[in-house]
gemmi code that builds the backbone of each chain (N, CA, C; Angstrom):
import gemmi

chains = {
    "A": [
        ("MET", (118.900, 13.241, -31.005), (118.010, 14.033, -30.162), (116.554, 13.758, -30.528)),
        ("THR", (115.775, 13.375, -29.526), (114.365, 13.084, -29.784), (113.581, 14.399, -29.824)),
        ("PHE", (112.364, 14.279, -30.250), (111.502, 15.459, -30.324), (111.271, 16.056, -28.925)),
        ("LEU", (111.100, 15.152, -27.947), (110.862, 15.597, -26.557), (112.071, 16.355, -26.003)),
        ("ASP", (113.300, 15.829, -26.342), (114.526, 16.513, -25.900), (114.592, 17.909, -26.503)),
        ("PHE", (114.199, 18.019, -27.754), (114.227, 19.308, -28.448), (113.276, 20.318, -27.763)),
        ("ILE", (112.060, 19.805, -27.465), (111.060, 20.671, -26.798), (111.595, 21.138, -25.440)),
        ("SER", (112.215, 20.207, -24.710), (112.770, 20.502, -23.397), (113.857, 21.572, -23.488)),
        ("LEU", (114.716, 21.456, -24.520), (115.800, 22.423, -24.729), (115.235, 23.817, -25.002)),
        ("VAL", (114.245, 23.847, -25.899), (113.613, 25.131, -26.237), (112.992, 25.759, -24.978)),
        ("SER", (112.322, 24.889, -24.206), (111.669, 25.370, -22.971), (112.697, 25.965, -22.012)),
        ("ASP", (113.853, 25.287, -21.864), (114.915, 25.790, -20.972), (115.444, 27.132, -21.461)),
        ("ILE", (115.653, 27.220, -22.795), (116.192, 28.473, -23.359), (115.210, 29.627, -23.116)),
        ("VAL", (113.918, 29.351, -23.348), (112.893, 30.389, -23.138), (112.882, 30.815, -21.666)),
        ("GLU", (112.961, 29.816, -20.770), (112.927, 30.092, -19.329), (114.103, 30.964, -18.898)),
        ("ILE", (115.302, 30.601, -19.403), (116.510, 31.379, -19.064), (116.393, 32.795, -19.624)),
        ("SER", (115.880, 32.903, -20.853), (115.741, 34.233, -21.478), (114.808, 35.118, -20.668)),
        ("ILE", (113.690, 34.531, -20.210), (112.731, 35.316, -19.408), (113.389, 35.770, -18.107)),
        ("GLY", (114.151, 34.846, -17.492), (114.853, 35.156, -16.235), (115.825, 36.300, -16.429)),
        ("VAL", (116.609, 36.227, -17.499), (117.612, 37.271, -17.782), (116.908, 38.601, -18.055)),
        ("ALA", (115.814, 38.530, -18.848), (115.063, 39.758, -19.162), (114.526, 40.386, -17.878)),
        ("ALA", (113.981, 39.542, -16.978), (113.437, 40.052, -15.710), (114.523, 40.712, -14.882)),
        ("LEU", (115.723, 40.075, -14.895), (116.850, 40.613, -14.132), (117.281, 41.976, -14.684)),
        ("ILE", (117.337, 42.053, -16.027), (117.744, 43.312, -16.681), (116.733, 44.422, -16.346)),
        ("ILE", (115.429, 44.059, -16.440), (114.380, 45.057, -16.144), (114.493, 45.512, -14.692)),
        ("THR", (114.697, 44.530, -13.772), (114.783, 44.865, -12.337), (115.936, 45.822, -12.081)),
        ("ILE", (117.097, 45.523, -12.721), (118.273, 46.381, -12.487), (118.078, 47.761, -13.127)),
        ("SER", (117.607, 47.760, -14.377), (117.496, 49.050, -15.074), (116.366, 49.922, -14.526)),
        ("GLN", (115.310, 49.276, -14.003), (114.153, 50.055, -13.517), (114.064, 50.029, -11.990)),
        ("ARG", (115.221, 49.805, -11.319), (115.137, 49.607, -9.871), (114.584, 50.825, -9.116)),
        ("ASP", (114.845, 52.025, -9.639), (114.331, 53.229, -8.981), (112.797, 53.260, -8.999)),
        ("LYS", (112.250, 52.879, -10.160), (110.786, 52.904, -10.309), (110.153, 51.806, -9.433)),
        ("ILE", (110.810, 50.631, -9.426), (110.279, 49.522, -8.610), (110.330, 49.894, -7.132)),
        ("SER", (111.460, 50.487, -6.734), (111.616, 50.912, -5.346), (110.562, 51.959, -4.981)),
        ("ALA", (110.311, 52.896, -5.925), (109.299, 53.941, -5.676), (107.916, 53.312, -5.535)),
        ("ALA", (107.638, 52.297, -6.372), (106.325, 51.635, -6.316), (106.133, 50.959, -4.956)),
        ("PHE", (107.177, 50.280, -4.467), (107.093, 49.617, -3.151), (106.939, 50.645, -2.038)),
        ("SER", (107.678, 51.747, -2.199), (107.616, 52.808, -1.199), (106.195, 53.370, -1.099)),
        ("ILE", (105.554, 53.576, -2.265), (104.173, 54.082, -2.292), (103.235, 53.088, -1.599)),
        ("LEU", (103.485, 51.793, -1.907), (102.651, 50.728, -1.329), (102.778, 50.691, 0.194)),
        ("PHE", (104.032, 50.748, 0.685), (104.268, 50.718, 2.138), (103.686, 51.962, 2.799)),
        ("ASN", (103.863, 53.096, 2.124), (103.368, 54.349, 2.673), (101.849, 54.354, 2.754)),
        ("TYR", (101.216, 53.797, 1.718), (99.758, 53.714, 1.707), (99.280, 52.847, 2.879)),
        ("SER", (99.974, 51.722, 3.063), (99.622, 50.802, 4.139), (99.795, 51.488, 5.508)),
        ("PHE", (100.900, 52.244, 5.643), (101.180, 52.966, 6.893), (100.104, 54.016, 7.164)),
        ("GLN", (99.760, 54.785, 6.108), (98.750, 55.838, 6.257), (97.390, 55.248, 6.639)),
        ("THR", (97.070, 54.081, 6.069), (95.795, 53.430, 6.388), (95.769, 53.042, 7.866)),
        ("SER", (96.897, 52.469, 8.350), (96.984, 52.082, 9.769), (96.851, 53.298, 10.669)),
        ("ILE", (97.537, 54.385, 10.283), (97.515, 55.600, 11.105), (96.104, 56.203, 11.147)),
        ("SER", (95.416, 56.200, 9.988), (94.051, 56.745, 9.939), (93.137, 55.954, 10.860)),
        ("ASP", (93.281, 54.630, 10.818), (92.459, 53.766, 11.665), (92.772, 54.026, 13.140)),
        ("PHE", (94.078, 54.161, 13.433), (94.523, 54.426, 14.806), (93.924, 55.745, 15.308)),
        ("LYS", (93.981, 56.779, 14.437), (93.451, 58.086, 14.823), (91.937, 58.039, 15.043)),
        ("SER", (91.263, 57.228, 14.216), (89.802, 57.149, 14.372), (89.450, 56.565, 15.748)),
        ("TRP", (90.284, 55.630, 16.263), (90.037, 55.064, 17.592), (90.341, 56.083, 18.697)),
        ("ILE", (91.304, 56.963, 18.449), (91.582, 58.015, 19.437), (90.368, 58.962, 19.510)),
        ("HIS", (89.799, 59.270, 18.332), (88.619, 60.149, 18.312), (87.426, 59.471, 18.992)),
        ("LYS", (87.322, 58.130, 18.806), (86.226, 57.398, 19.467), (86.392, 57.496, 20.981)),
        ("LEU", (87.655, 57.391, 21.434), (87.926, 57.498, 22.877), (87.564, 58.888, 23.377)),
        ("GLN", (87.920, 59.872, 22.563), (87.633, 61.270, 22.926), (86.128, 61.497, 23.122)),
        ("ASP", (85.337, 60.823, 22.281), (83.875, 61.010, 22.334), (83.182, 60.091, 23.339)),
        ("SER", (83.941, 59.208, 23.997), (83.312, 58.270, 24.935), (83.465, 58.753, 26.373)),
        ("PRO", (82.345, 58.839, 27.095), (82.448, 59.297, 28.485), (83.140, 58.277, 29.374)),
        ("VAL", (83.858, 58.758, 30.371), (84.561, 57.833, 31.275), (84.129, 57.981, 32.733)),
        ("GLU", (83.504, 59.095, 33.034), (83.248, 59.351, 34.458), (82.095, 58.552, 35.037)),
        ("GLU", (81.126, 58.182, 34.185), (80.024, 57.364, 34.705), (80.288, 55.907, 34.340)),
        ("ALA", (80.315, 55.059, 35.375), (80.681, 53.652, 35.184), (79.825, 52.965, 34.122)),
        ("THR", (78.509, 53.282, 34.092), (77.611, 52.585, 33.162), (77.880, 52.963, 31.707)),
        ("ASN", (78.443, 54.146, 31.507), (78.672, 54.623, 30.134), (80.118, 54.447, 29.665)),
        ("SER", (80.959, 53.875, 30.528), (82.377, 53.862, 30.193), (82.808, 52.656, 29.354)),
        ("LYS", (81.833, 51.806, 28.983), (82.168, 50.597, 28.232), (82.845, 50.930, 26.885)),
        ("LYS", (82.294, 51.947, 26.205), (82.845, 52.342, 24.893), (84.290, 52.821, 25.046)),
        ("ALA", (84.516, 53.589, 26.110), (85.866, 54.119, 26.350), (86.832, 52.966, 26.616)),
        ("ARG", (86.359, 51.957, 27.339), (87.201, 50.798, 27.652), (87.588, 50.046, 26.372)),
        ("VAL", (86.571, 49.888, 25.490), (86.826, 49.201, 24.208), (87.850, 50.002, 23.394)),
        ("ALA", (87.641, 51.327, 23.347), (88.561, 52.183, 22.578), (89.975, 52.109, 23.148)),
        ("LEU", (90.099, 52.139, 24.472), (91.432, 52.065, 25.102), (92.114, 50.723, 24.787)),
        ("ALA", (91.335, 49.651, 24.907), (91.903, 48.316, 24.643), (92.326, 48.196, 23.175)),
        ("THR", (91.526, 48.785, 22.271), (91.864, 48.730, 20.842), (93.136, 49.532, 20.562)),
        ("ILE", (93.219, 50.713, 21.159), (94.409, 51.564, 20.973), (95.645, 50.834, 21.500)),
        ("GLU", (95.496, 50.203, 22.669), (96.620, 49.449, 23.237), (97.061, 48.332, 22.279)),
        ("GLY", (96.065, 47.598, 21.744), (96.360, 46.506, 20.806), (97.042, 47.002, 19.544)),
        ("LYS", (96.569, 48.167, 19.051), (97.147, 48.706, 17.814), (98.595, 49.144, 18.035)),
        ("ILE", (98.869, 49.710, 19.205), (100.261, 50.124, 19.491), (101.145, 48.876, 19.595)),
        ("ARG", (100.650, 47.873, 20.349), (101.452, 46.651, 20.528), (101.686, 45.912, 19.206)),
        ("GLY", (100.685, 46.007, 18.313), (100.760, 45.239, 17.064), (101.511, 45.931, 15.941)),
        ("ASN", (101.856, 47.178, 16.124), (102.527, 47.924, 15.060), (103.908, 48.368, 15.559)),
        ("LYS", (104.958, 47.819, 14.942), (106.321, 48.095, 15.419), (106.650, 49.588, 15.428)),
        ("THR", (106.162, 50.311, 14.394), (106.457, 51.748, 14.320), (105.794, 52.489, 15.485)),
        ("LEU", (104.508, 52.159, 15.728), (103.796, 52.816, 16.832), (104.411, 52.430, 18.176)),
        ("LEU", (104.799, 51.156, 18.301), (105.359, 50.680, 19.569), (106.667, 51.402, 19.896)),
        ("SER", (107.532, 51.532, 18.886), (108.804, 52.208, 19.168), (108.587, 53.709, 19.347)),
        ("HIS", (107.541, 54.247, 18.721), (107.263, 55.683, 18.846), (106.684, 56.020, 20.230)),
        ("TYR", (105.708, 55.249, 20.660), (105.048, 55.550, 21.945), (105.793, 54.966, 23.150)),
        ("GLY", (106.345, 53.783, 22.981), (107.096, 53.170, 24.073), (106.217, 52.627, 25.184)),
        ("SER", (106.876, 52.099, 26.194), (106.147, 51.396, 27.249), (105.382, 52.345, 28.166)),
        ("LYS", (105.825, 53.599, 28.241), (105.198, 54.515, 29.195), (103.751, 54.826, 28.818)),
        ("VAL", (103.530, 55.087, 27.533), (102.159, 55.360, 27.088), (101.312, 54.092, 27.238)),
        ("LEU", (101.905, 52.952, 26.893), (101.186, 51.679, 27.030), (100.761, 51.444, 28.478)),
        ("LYS", (101.679, 51.732, 29.385), (101.403, 51.524, 30.807), (100.293, 52.484, 31.274)),
        ("ARG", (100.355, 53.691, 30.761), (99.330, 54.685, 31.115), (97.945, 54.195, 30.671)),
        ("ILE", (97.886, 53.607, 29.459), (96.617, 53.076, 28.943), (96.164, 51.890, 29.799)),
        ("THR", (97.120, 50.988, 30.117), (96.802, 49.808, 30.931), (96.218, 50.229, 32.282)),
        ("ILE", (96.873, 51.194, 32.919), (96.408, 51.656, 34.231), (95.003, 52.259, 34.108)),
        ("MET", (94.764, 52.974, 33.011), (93.444, 53.582, 32.811), (92.362, 52.505, 32.649)),
        ("ILE", (92.713, 51.441, 31.913), (91.756, 50.330, 31.722), (91.447, 49.670, 33.073)),
        ("VAL", (92.499, 49.437, 33.866), (92.325, 48.805, 35.183), (91.415, 49.672, 36.055)),
        ("ARG", (91.652, 50.967, 36.016), (90.852, 51.868, 36.858), (89.397, 51.937, 36.389)),
        ("LEU", (89.194, 51.829, 35.068), (87.808, 51.795, 34.567), (87.131, 50.502, 35.010)),
        ("ASP", (87.890, 49.386, 34.903), (87.342, 48.080, 35.312), (86.968, 48.060, 36.786)),
        ("ASN", (87.795, 48.718, 37.602), (87.564, 48.704, 39.055), (86.718, 49.874, 39.546)),
        ("ASN", (86.151, 50.626, 38.581), (85.364, 51.831, 38.926), (86.135, 52.761, 39.858)),
        ("GLU", (87.414, 52.945, 39.544), (88.246, 53.774, 40.425), (88.322, 55.236, 39.970)),
        ("GLY", (87.448, 55.573, 39.061), (87.322, 56.973, 38.680), (88.430, 57.531, 37.797)),
        ("VAL", (88.218, 57.394, 36.489), (89.093, 58.075, 35.533), (88.383, 59.379, 35.188)),
        ("THR", (89.106, 60.473, 35.209), (88.440, 61.754, 34.933), (88.492, 62.085, 33.439)),
        ("GLU", (87.582, 62.933, 33.020), (87.556, 63.393, 31.621), (88.857, 64.121, 31.289)),
        ("THR", (89.393, 64.830, 32.286), (90.643, 65.576, 32.072), (91.778, 64.615, 31.732)),
        ("GLU", (91.881, 63.526, 32.508), (92.932, 62.529, 32.250), (92.785, 61.937, 30.854)),
        ("LYS", (91.516, 61.620, 30.499), (91.256, 61.008, 29.191), (91.650, 61.969, 28.067)),
        ("HIS", (91.230, 63.240, 28.199), (91.555, 64.220, 27.152), (93.060, 64.454, 27.065)),
        ("SER", (93.723, 64.402, 28.222), (95.177, 64.573, 28.226), (95.842, 63.442, 27.437)),
        ("LEU", (95.370, 62.226, 27.674), (95.924, 61.071, 26.948), (95.646, 61.196, 25.444)),
        ("CYS", (94.385, 61.546, 25.106), (94.016, 61.668, 23.685), (94.871, 62.728, 22.992)),
        ("SER", (95.058, 63.869, 23.654), (95.855, 64.942, 23.045), (97.283, 64.471, 22.807)),
        ("GLU", (97.833, 63.764, 23.806), (99.207, 63.274, 23.661), (99.320, 62.285, 22.497)),
        ("LEU", (98.324, 61.392, 22.416), (98.341, 60.386, 21.344), (98.233, 61.044, 19.975)),
        ("ILE", (97.308, 62.015, 19.855), (97.084, 62.688, 18.568), (98.310, 63.501, 18.150)),
        ("GLU", (98.833, 64.298, 19.095), (99.985, 65.142, 18.773), (101.172, 64.289, 18.347)),
        ("SER", (101.345, 63.197, 19.101), (102.483, 62.329, 18.843), (102.359, 61.613, 17.500)),
        ("VAL", (101.142, 61.203, 17.161), (100.954, 60.506, 15.885), (101.112, 61.501, 14.716)),
        ("SER", (100.773, 62.765, 14.965), (100.965, 63.775, 13.914), (102.453, 63.939, 13.619)),
        ("GLU", (103.260, 63.902, 14.697), (104.723, 63.974, 14.535), (105.214, 62.823, 13.655)),
        ("LEU", (104.635, 61.665, 13.924), (105.019, 60.463, 13.178), (104.671, 60.612, 11.694)),
        ("GLU", (103.510, 61.223, 11.431), (103.087, 61.437, 10.046), (104.023, 62.414, 9.341)),
        ("VAL", (104.400, 63.486, 10.052), (105.311, 64.480, 9.473), (106.653, 63.802, 9.150)),
        ("ASP", (107.137, 62.987, 10.098), (108.404, 62.269, 9.864), (108.310, 61.380, 8.634)),
        ("SER", (107.140, 60.742, 8.494), (106.952, 59.839, 7.360), (107.001, 60.611, 6.050)),
        ("TYR", (106.384, 61.822, 6.008), (106.430, 62.656, 4.799), (107.853, 63.132, 4.511)),
        ("LYS", (108.555, 63.492, 5.610), (109.939, 63.976, 5.448), (110.791, 62.892, 4.806)),
        ("ASN", (110.612, 61.650, 5.286), (111.383, 60.527, 4.753), (111.077, 60.298, 3.283)),
        ("LYS", (109.789, 60.577, 2.926), (109.361, 60.366, 1.549), (110.033, 61.371, 0.619)),
        ("ILE", (110.167, 62.630, 1.166), (110.772, 63.706, 0.366), (112.274, 63.452, 0.279)),
    ],
    "B": [
        ("MET", (95.505, 34.527, 36.832), (96.656, 34.555, 37.734), (96.190, 34.336, 39.173)),
        ("ASN", (96.956, 33.531, 39.884), (96.577, 33.215, 41.255), (96.941, 34.384, 42.181)),
        ("ASN", (95.902, 35.045, 42.683), (96.145, 36.236, 43.504), (96.850, 35.926, 44.823)),
        ("GLU", (96.587, 34.720, 45.345), (97.237, 34.326, 46.605), (98.752, 34.265, 46.397)),
        ("LYS", (99.152, 33.723, 45.239), (100.591, 33.623, 44.916), (101.206, 35.008, 44.738)),
        ("VAL", (100.423, 35.918, 44.134), (100.915, 37.284, 43.922), (101.155, 37.963, 45.272)),
        ("MET", (100.214, 37.742, 46.199), (100.367, 38.335, 47.535), (101.616, 37.776, 48.227)),
        ("LYS", (101.816, 36.454, 48.070), (102.993, 35.819, 48.682), (104.280, 36.332, 48.042)),
        ("LEU", (104.191, 36.578, 46.726), (105.367, 37.077, 46.006), (105.821, 38.419, 46.584)),
        ("VAL", (104.868, 39.323, 46.783), (105.220, 40.648, 47.307), (105.752, 40.528, 48.737)),
        ("GLU", (105.138, 39.634, 49.506), (105.633, 39.404, 50.878), (107.070, 38.902, 50.836)),
        ("LYS", (107.344, 37.990, 49.887), (108.695, 37.442, 49.736), (109.697, 38.520, 49.329)),
        ("MET", (109.253, 39.404, 48.438), (110.124, 40.511, 48.006), (110.508, 41.368, 49.212)),
        ("LEU", (109.532, 41.607, 50.073), (109.795, 42.431, 51.264), (110.678, 41.690, 52.269)),
        ("ALA", (110.402, 40.399, 52.441), (111.154, 39.617, 53.427), (112.592, 39.364, 52.967)),
        ("GLU", (112.776, 39.211, 51.650), (114.118, 38.924, 51.135), (114.613, 40.101, 50.288)),
        ("SER", (114.550, 41.269, 50.888), (114.869, 42.485, 50.129), (116.326, 42.547, 49.663)),
        ("ASP", (117.193, 41.732, 50.301), (118.599, 41.713, 49.848), (118.724, 41.090, 48.459)),
        ("LYS", (117.675, 40.367, 48.035), (117.707, 39.765, 46.690), (117.135, 40.709, 45.635)),
        ("ILE", (116.736, 41.908, 46.054), (116.262, 42.912, 45.088), (117.496, 43.629, 44.532)),
        ("LYS", (117.663, 43.546, 43.232), (118.859, 44.136, 42.597), (118.471, 45.114, 41.480)),
        ("SER", (119.480, 45.774, 40.958), (119.361, 46.682, 39.796), (118.174, 47.642, 39.903)),
        ("VAL", (118.068, 48.329, 41.028), (116.943, 49.264, 41.213), (117.224, 50.562, 40.456)),
        ("SER", (116.242, 50.987, 39.668), (116.407, 52.277, 38.975), (115.078, 53.017, 38.950)),
        ("LEU", (115.174, 54.321, 38.952), (113.965, 55.156, 38.918), (113.712, 55.582, 37.483)),
        ("SER", (112.461, 55.392, 37.049), (112.143, 55.735, 35.665), (111.988, 57.239, 35.503)),
        ("ASP", (112.404, 57.730, 34.339), (112.218, 59.154, 34.025), (110.793, 59.330, 33.505)),
        ("SER", (109.866, 59.144, 34.411), (108.453, 59.143, 34.031), (108.013, 60.487, 33.448)),
        ("GLU", (107.491, 60.426, 32.207), (107.103, 61.676, 31.540), (105.599, 61.883, 31.600)),
        ("PHE", (104.879, 60.829, 31.915), (103.437, 60.998, 31.758), (102.751, 61.375, 33.059)),
        ("SER", (101.667, 62.124, 32.856), (101.090, 62.898, 33.946), (100.572, 62.134, 35.156)),
        ("ASN", (99.956, 60.969, 34.966), (99.285, 60.396, 36.130), (100.153, 59.442, 36.948)),
        ("VAL", (101.389, 59.197, 36.505), (102.280, 58.340, 37.273), (103.376, 59.189, 37.879)),
        ("THR", (103.590, 59.034, 39.184), (104.613, 59.863, 39.815), (105.975, 59.172, 39.772)),
        ("ASN", (106.127, 58.085, 40.536), (107.425, 57.408, 40.550), (107.288, 55.962, 40.091)),
        ("GLU", (108.187, 55.557, 39.239), (108.190, 54.151, 38.829), (109.590, 53.588, 39.042)),
        ("TYR", (109.671, 52.546, 39.862), (110.957, 51.914, 40.132), (111.038, 50.570, 39.415)),
        ("TYR", (112.130, 50.385, 38.681), (112.408, 49.107, 38.025), (113.377, 48.345, 38.914)),
        ("PHE", (113.238, 47.032, 38.969), (114.167, 46.222, 39.759), (114.145, 44.778, 39.284)),
        ("THR", (115.094, 44.002, 39.760), (115.099, 42.571, 39.442), (114.986, 41.788, 40.743)),
        ("PHE", (114.315, 40.646, 40.677), (114.122, 39.801, 41.850), (113.776, 38.389, 41.383)),
        ("PRO", (114.295, 37.344, 41.996), (115.395, 37.342, 42.956), (116.724, 37.549, 42.233)),
        ("ASP", (117.585, 38.291, 42.836), (118.860, 38.719, 42.231), (118.594, 39.307, 40.844)),
        ("ASN", (119.223, 38.749, 39.801), (118.998, 39.353, 38.475), (118.128, 38.472, 37.579)),
        ("LYS", (117.333, 37.639, 38.214), (116.585, 36.643, 37.436), (115.379, 37.216, 36.666)),
        ("TYR", (114.495, 37.932, 37.347), (113.296, 38.449, 36.685), (113.190, 39.964, 36.878)),
        ("LYS", (112.657, 40.609, 35.828), (112.538, 42.072, 35.902), (111.113, 42.491, 36.303)),
        ("TRP", (111.024, 43.488, 37.170), (109.747, 43.984, 37.688), (109.775, 45.512, 37.727)),
        ("SER", (108.595, 46.094, 37.888), (108.564, 47.530, 38.198), (107.330, 47.803, 39.029)),
        ("ILE", (107.409, 48.874, 39.802), (106.240, 49.271, 40.591), (106.002, 50.757, 40.360)),
        ("SER", (104.749, 51.076, 40.012), (104.389, 52.468, 39.715), (103.419, 52.988, 40.752)),
        ("GLN", (103.601, 54.240, 41.069), (102.621, 54.886, 41.943), (101.911, 55.946, 41.119)),
        ("ILE", (100.589, 55.957, 41.186), (99.897, 57.012, 40.450), (99.393, 58.060, 41.425)),
        ("LYS", (98.983, 59.190, 40.862), (98.714, 60.365, 41.702), (97.656, 60.160, 42.785)),
        ("ASP", (96.727, 59.226, 42.549), (95.701, 59.010, 43.578), (96.237, 58.156, 44.730)),
        ("GLY", (97.509, 57.761, 44.643), (98.143, 57.022, 45.738), (98.166, 55.520, 45.543)),
        ("SER", (97.547, 55.011, 44.464), (97.550, 53.551, 44.275), (98.829, 53.090, 43.565)),
        ("PHE", (99.141, 51.807, 43.768), (100.375, 51.227, 43.238), (100.059, 50.106, 42.252)),
        ("TYR", (100.927, 49.965, 41.258), (100.758, 48.914, 40.244), (102.079, 48.176, 40.074)),
        ("LEU", (101.978, 46.836, 40.139), (103.176, 46.008, 39.982), (103.179, 45.397, 38.585)),
        ("PHE", (104.323, 45.479, 37.906), (104.443, 44.924, 36.548), (105.592, 43.924, 36.482)),
        ("TYR", (105.354, 42.881, 35.691), (106.398, 41.893, 35.419), (106.772, 42.026, 33.939)),
        ("TYR", (108.060, 41.848, 33.615), (108.518, 41.974, 32.223), (108.925, 40.617, 31.677)),
        ("LYS", (108.191, 40.180, 30.652), (108.485, 38.864, 30.046), (109.876, 38.865, 29.444)),
        ("ASP", (110.234, 40.000, 28.839), (111.563, 40.142, 28.259), (112.245, 41.310, 28.990)),
        ("SER", (113.312, 40.994, 29.710), (113.923, 42.044, 30.529), (114.550, 43.173, 29.699)),
        ("ASP", (114.753, 42.929, 28.405), (115.319, 43.977, 27.550), (114.239, 44.804, 26.849)),
        ("ASP", (112.992, 44.398, 27.007), (111.909, 45.080, 26.309), (110.887, 45.612, 27.329)),
        ("ASP", (110.915, 46.925, 27.537), (110.033, 47.526, 28.536), (108.555, 47.455, 28.166)),
        ("SER", (108.277, 47.207, 26.884), (106.860, 47.127, 26.506), (106.287, 45.720, 26.712)),
        ("SER", (107.129, 44.790, 27.164), (106.642, 43.411, 27.360), (106.047, 43.221, 28.755)),
        ("PHE", (105.572, 44.316, 29.330), (105.075, 44.228, 30.710), (103.718, 43.540, 30.822)),
        ("LEU", (103.512, 42.996, 31.993), (102.253, 42.343, 32.315), (101.878, 42.804, 33.716)),
        ("ARG", (100.662, 43.299, 33.871), (100.281, 43.766, 35.204), (100.049, 42.575, 36.126)),
        ("VAL", (100.610, 42.647, 37.327), (100.490, 41.552, 38.283), (99.553, 41.992, 39.413)),
        ("GLY", (98.571, 41.133, 39.708), (97.639, 41.439, 40.804), (96.348, 42.059, 40.303)),
        ("ASP", (95.799, 41.492, 39.211), (94.535, 42.001, 38.665), (93.394, 41.810, 39.664)),
        ("ASN", (92.568, 42.824, 39.774), (91.380, 42.768, 40.649), (91.697, 42.334, 42.076)),
        ("LEU", (92.862, 42.729, 42.537), (93.234, 42.353, 43.899), (92.975, 43.542, 44.830)),
        ("ASN", (91.729, 43.686, 45.178), (91.369, 44.823, 46.028), (91.516, 44.432, 47.500)),
        ("ASP", (92.765, 44.346, 47.919), (93.032, 43.904, 49.282), (93.910, 44.954, 49.966)),
        ("ASP", (93.472, 45.398, 51.133), (94.197, 46.464, 51.831), (95.608, 46.038, 52.227)),
        ("PHE", (95.735, 44.750, 52.625), (97.046, 44.238, 53.050), (98.020, 44.226, 51.860)),
        ("PHE", (97.510, 43.813, 50.699), (98.329, 43.793, 49.478), (98.746, 45.220, 49.102)),
        ("ASP", (97.777, 46.139, 49.153), (98.074, 47.545, 48.830), (99.136, 48.105, 49.771)),
        ("SER", (98.996, 47.734, 51.064), (99.949, 48.224, 52.053), (101.349, 47.634, 51.775)),
        ("ASN", (101.388, 46.352, 51.366), (102.675, 45.734, 51.023), (103.311, 46.374, 49.792)),
        ("LEU", (102.466, 46.723, 48.812), (102.990, 47.393, 47.610), (103.581, 48.759, 47.985)),
        ("LYS", (102.904, 49.419, 48.897), (103.382, 50.729, 49.356), (104.741, 50.558, 50.059)),
        ("ASN", (104.840, 49.521, 50.918), (106.104, 49.255, 51.620), (107.224, 48.912, 50.642)),
        ("LEU", (106.842, 48.137, 49.619), (107.841, 47.750, 48.610), (108.336, 48.993, 47.859)),
        ("HIS", (107.400, 49.870, 47.543), (107.749, 51.113, 46.850), (108.704, 51.946, 47.709)),
        ("GLU", (108.412, 52.020, 49.005), (109.271, 52.771, 49.933), (110.664, 52.150, 50.007)),
        ("LEU", (110.671, 50.809, 50.053), (111.931, 50.073, 50.125), (112.806, 50.352, 48.891)),
        ("LEU", (112.144, 50.353, 47.723), (112.866, 50.607, 46.469), (113.385, 52.045, 46.427)),
        ("LYS", (112.585, 52.931, 46.971), (112.982, 54.342, 47.039), (114.275, 54.454, 47.853)),
        ("GLY", (114.303, 53.748, 48.983), (115.479, 53.749, 49.849), (116.687, 53.144, 49.154)),
        ("LYS", (116.451, 52.053, 48.430), (117.559, 51.380, 47.730), (118.102, 52.256, 46.604)),
        ("GLU", (117.167, 52.880, 45.869), (117.586, 53.682, 44.716), (118.362, 54.918, 45.150)),
        ("SER", (117.915, 55.528, 46.254), (118.573, 56.757, 46.706), (119.863, 56.477, 47.478)),
        ("GLY", (120.043, 55.219, 47.895), (121.235, 54.860, 48.655), (121.010, 54.961, 50.155)),
        ("LEU", (119.833, 55.467, 50.562), (119.510, 55.646, 51.976), (119.493, 54.305, 52.721)),
        ("GLU", (119.041, 53.283, 52.033), (118.971, 51.934, 52.615), (120.362, 51.480, 53.093)),
        ("ILE", (121.387, 51.729, 52.278), (122.758, 51.320, 52.618), (123.248, 52.130, 53.818)),
        ("VAL", (122.932, 53.425, 53.795), (123.355, 54.310, 54.899), (122.748, 53.831, 56.216)),
        ("LEU", (121.419, 53.568, 56.176), (120.726, 53.116, 57.397), (121.300, 51.791, 57.889)),
        ("GLN", (121.544, 50.878, 56.947), (122.090, 49.557, 57.280), (123.468, 49.710, 57.926)),
        ("ASP", (124.244, 50.601, 57.346), (125.601, 50.846, 57.839), (125.569, 51.373, 59.272)),
        ("ILE", (124.693, 52.345, 59.513), (124.585, 52.936, 60.849), (124.078, 51.909, 61.852)),
        ("LEU", (123.036, 51.168, 61.465), (122.433, 50.204, 62.389), (123.373, 49.034, 62.698)),
        ("ASN", (124.217, 48.676, 61.742), (125.151, 47.560, 61.958), (126.331, 47.941, 62.855)),
        ("ASN", (126.558, 49.264, 62.978), (127.675, 49.683, 63.828), (127.167, 50.229, 65.163)),
    ],
}
model = gemmi.Model(1)
for chain_id, residues in chains.items():
    chain = gemmi.Chain(chain_id)
    for i, (resn, *xyz) in enumerate(residues, 1):
        res = gemmi.Residue()
        res.name, res.seqid = resn, gemmi.SeqId(i, " ")
        for name, pos in zip(("N", "CA", "C"), xyz):
            atom = gemmi.Atom()
            atom.name, atom.element = name, gemmi.Element(name[0])
            atom.pos, atom.b_iso = gemmi.Position(*pos), 0.0
            res.add_atom(atom)
        chain.add_residue(res)
    model.add_chain(chain)
structure = gemmi.Structure()
structure.add_model(model)
structure.setup_entities()
């Protein structure tokens, strides 16, 4: 056995030992690891939801009845639509009906077909109430 | 999207209404849409829906994935044409007749 072969053998033994140790730690501490991932996913979910809610509030504060001032509302609606489409949890929660309602509202703003403040507030309330339900469900799952 | 083609598409749907299949009425929960009819055309090849909102206007949607209702795409953007609107209204009426079964009854009576 050459010196290089010896070094290689030692290296393999060390590598296998580290692998086995990692496996033992993963199995014995799986509850803690799972909890850590759960916290991470939950944090990520809460961040997305907070951002989503902030866009609903932006929509709430943006006028829709005057065509010249409705640009902000259009941006907020398009962003909310994108966020729902891009997030599987939000998409399955809201479904196509809310998406279609937002799409129709954007089209009507684009065509100056008159979206009323009442319609906008109704949509915002539905979005907020529904997302609150989602947050409660998320906490329930955590407990 | 070519608006001329969209107009022809709706005309074709009306002219070849026997190729409109799987008509169903959506259980619309949201406030500004009254009736939404889902259907396939031609035969079971492509999925579509038409919505009527409270102000009387109609919206036509195409579904990229027939199993996914959120994969809709609005058809007929910026098409402010009275003839197109009137055709959408006729299509909506036609679907209403098909969904309720009235279309079959009328056809049956007229054929005899």
